[in-house]
VONUMI-699939 format. One line per field, with one value per residue (C-alpha): residue number from 0; residue in one letter; x, y, z. Coordinates in nm, 4 decimals, m for minus. Example, Ala and Ser with C-alpha at 12.3 -4.5 7.8 and 13.67 -1.06 7.14 Angstrom:
<rs>
k	c(0|1)
r	c(A|S)
east	c(1.2300|1.3670)
north	c(m0.4500|m0.1060)
up	c(0.7800|0.7140)
</rs>
This chain:
<rs>
k	c(0|1|2|3|4|5|6|7|8|9|10|11|12|13|14|15|16|17|18|19|20|21|22|23|24|25|26|27|28|29|30|31|32|33|34|35|36|37|38|39|40|41|42|43|44|45|46|47|48|49|50|51|52|53|54|55|56|57|58|59|60|61|62|63|64|65|66)
r	c(M|G|I|D|G|V|P|K|P|E|S|I|V|T|K|P|S|T|S|T|A|P|D|T|A|S|T|E|E|K|T|E|A|S|M|A|D|K|V|A|S|V|V|A|D|A|A|A|A|A|K|M|V|V|L|D|T|D|N|D|G|Q|E|H|N|E|L)
east	c(0.1997|0.2403|0.5023|0.5004|0.4060|0.2674|m0.1103|m0.2793|m0.3986|m0.7738|m0.7567|m0.4959|m0.5162|m0.3731|m0.3289|m0.4482|m0.1811|m0.2105|m0.0653|0.0219|0.1938|0.5536|0.4581|0.1918|0.3948|0.4152|0.7352|0.7672|0.7418|1.0013|1.2333|1.1892|1.2645|1.5692|1.6970|1.6358|1.8392|2.1225|2.1229|2.1238|2.4165|2.6196|2.5447|2.6545|2.9767|3.0413|2.9815|3.2251|3.4856|3.4379|3.4826|3.8045|3.9399|3.8856|3.9868|4.3283|4.4698|4.7945|4.7158|5.0502|4.8940|5.1249|5.0050|5.1247|5.2484|5.4770|5.3531)
north	c(0.2861|m0.0080|m0.2205|m0.2556|m0.6086|m0.7055|m0.7246|m0.5257|m0.7508|m0.7907|m0.7403|m0.6883|m0.9139|m0.7802|m0.9611|m0.7831|m0.7112|m0.9368|m0.8339|m1.1343|m1.1740|m1.3036|m1.6388|m1.6999|m1.5715|m1.7974|m1.9732|m1.7381|m1.4314|m1.5753|m1.6462|m1.2899|m1.1488|m1.3732|m1.2605|m0.8959|m0.9446|m1.1039|m0.8216|m0.5604|m0.7379|m0.7481|m0.3818|m0.2866|m0.4853|m0.3151|0.0283|m0.0486|m0.1640|0.1515|0.3685|0.1854|0.2401|0.6159|0.6572|0.8105|0.5785|0.7723|0.9993|1.1783|1.5088|1.5549|1.6011|1.3568|1.5700|1.3172|1.3949)
up	c(m2.6431|m2.8749|m3.0449|m3.4217|m3.5250|m3.1841|m3.1534|m2.8794|m2.5933|m2.5589|m2.1838|m1.9187|m1.6161|m1.2915|m0.9633|m0.6515|m0.3961|m0.0961|0.2335|0.4445|0.7766|0.7588|0.9134|0.6473|0.3527|0.0523|m0.0460|m0.3434|m0.1197|0.1187|m0.1749|m0.3039|0.0412|0.0706|m0.2704|m0.1772|0.1410|m0.0566|m0.3117|m0.0346|0.1311|m0.1906|m0.2617|0.0904|0.0447|m0.2901|m0.1359|0.1451|m0.1084|m0.3156|m0.0061|0.0776|m0.2733|m0.2633|0.0997|0.1573|0.4197|0.4484|0.7434|0.7680|0.6578|0.3599|0.0078|m0.2514|m0.5400|m0.7043|m1.0530)
</rs>
C-alpha cells in the first residue's frame, strides 16, 4: 500500500519488544501504564453513568404510558 506523492521508505526499522519486570520498567513504560489505568477508570465511570441513565429507577411495577 502506498500514498500518492510520498516516497517509499528504503527500509523499515522496528524495535524489538522487550519484556521487563515492573520494578525495572522504564519511565516511559510506567507513564503508558499510568495513562492506560486512567483511561480504563474514565471508561468505567462513563459506563456506570450510561447504565444509570438507561436504568428505570421507578420500581413500582407500573408502566409509564403517558404519551
